N, C-alpha and C positions, 0 to 999 in steps of 0.2 A: 504494500500500500504506500510505502514511503516513496516520495518523488513523483507521484502521479500528478499532483497539482502543478509542479514545475513543468512537467511535460506538456500539460494542457495549456498553460500560460505561454510557453515558448513555441508552441506549434503555430506555424504560419496560418493566418486567417484566410478566408476565401478571397480571391481577387475578382473584382468586377470590372467589366470593360468601361472605358471612358466613352460617354455618349457625346456625339457632336451636336449638342444642343446648347442654347443660350437660356439661362434661367434668371428671371427677375424675382428676387426673394424679398418679400416685405416682412420685416421683423416686427415684433409686437410693439416695440418702443416702450414697454411697460417696466423695464428694469427687472430686478430680482423678484421672483424666481424664474422669469422668462428669459432673461439675458443669457444664462448659460445654455439654455435650449437653443436660442438663436445662434449662438456661436457654434454649437455642435452641428446644427443643421447646415450652416454656411460652410464649415470646414469639411463636412462630409460631401456636400454638393461640389466643392472644389475638386475632390478626388474622383467624382463620377461624371462631371460634365466639363465641357471646354471653356464655358464662360459663365460666371456668376456675378450678377449685379445686385448689390444689396441696397435696400432703401428702407424707410420707415413709413408708417401710416400718415405722418404729418408732411410728407413730401408729395410733390405733384406726380402721383403714380401713373395717371393716364398719359401725361406728357412723356414720362420716362418710357412707358410701354410703346408709345408711338415712335419715339426717337430710337429706341434700341431694338424694337421688333423681336421680343423674346419668343422662344418656342413654348415656354411655360412661365406662368406667373404663379408663384407659390407664396401663400401668406400663412404665418404661424397662427395668427388670431385675426380673422377677417371681420370681426365685429366693428372695428373702427375704420374700415375702408370706406372711402367716400362713394356716394352714389349707390344705385341698386346693382346687385350682382348680375341680374339678367340683362342689364343695359351695358355693363362694362365691356363685355366681349364685342358687342356690335359697334360700340363707339371706337374701340381700338382699331378695328378692321376697316373703318370708314376712311 
């Protein structure tokens, strides 16, 4: 039994392919306890995608989406996002 934990910890984790996508990540902007989650999500996205653009809910998200044309907009807590969710996608594409 001795040494099993060390073997498990030192075992290489699975590798995931880097996706050729651009992600606009909207952090919660709420501070602790959300800020460590935001950091973890952003750092993980950086290992999985080619481009990560980080912003907060108090920034002009629609304008950023139009300017950067992300493949994915991901929000940790969408409760504070401006506008209606059903209109956001159609406004960005116009």
